[in-house]
N, C-alpha and C positions, 0 to 999 in steps of 0.2 A: 463472528468476525472481531477480533482486537486490536487493535492496535495504537502505537505509540511513536512518542518521540524519537528523534534522532541526534540524544542525546548519549556522552563519554559512555557509560555502562551497555546502553546496543549498540551500539560501535561494535564496541571490544570485544561481546558475547556473542555478535552475530560477523565478526571478525570484514566488518564495509569498513572503506576507505573511510583514512578516521577524516580527506576535506571534505566528504559526503554531510551536509548541512538541512540542506531541505526535501522535505519528502517526510513520509512515517512508517516507521518498517512494523509488520506483521508481525505479533507476537502470541495470539494463539492464532488457530479456526480449530471454526468444527466439522472432525473429518463428514461432517451425511450436508457441511454445511449447500449454499447457495456458490458463495466467497473458495469451494475449494472443489468445487463442482467445473469454476468457470479457471481451475487450475490455480488462482491461488495456494504461493504452501510457507509453512512458518519462515521466517523473518527475508523476507521481498519489502523490499523495497519501493514502497507507494512512487512516486516523482509527477506523479500527474495522472490530472480529472479531465475527459473531454476534455484535454489540450493543453490544457492549463496549471502548469505549477504548484505545488501544495505545497506551503510554506508551514505549517504543522497537523496537530491530531484537530482541532479547530475549524480550520479551515477544510480537511478531509472532511468534517462531518457535517457542514454545514452547505458542500458540495452533495455530498453522501444523499441529500434525506431533500435535496433540494430535486433529486434528479427525480426525472417523471423514471423511463422504462430504463435501462438497465446503460453501466457509465462505459466510459472507454477508456482503460489505465494503462500510460503508459510503469513499466514495473523493473528494477530494476536488483535481477538475478543473480551469483557466482560471474559478475564481472562482467557483461554486461548488461540491456535491456530486451524485452520485446509488450506489448501489448496482449493486454486483456481483458473480454467485456467481462463486467459482472452486470446480470442481474440487479432490479435496484425494487420487485414490486413480485 
């Protein structure tokens, strides 16, 4: 799983709303990874981890590394949001 910032290039490439500023975008995902099996997809925007908003990549990485077993993610996809559970270990 590789996440990136919500910069202008990523907003344009993944056709995201111009006002979307917080969160991280899934830039790359291995088809056989835990992240893919949890339902994450290329172009998803992770808005929250553990019901706490994500400001950017460093914020996501910190929360991911601190998680014990799994992460509850709020994800923006295709104009709507959904919750996904990502196993951490």
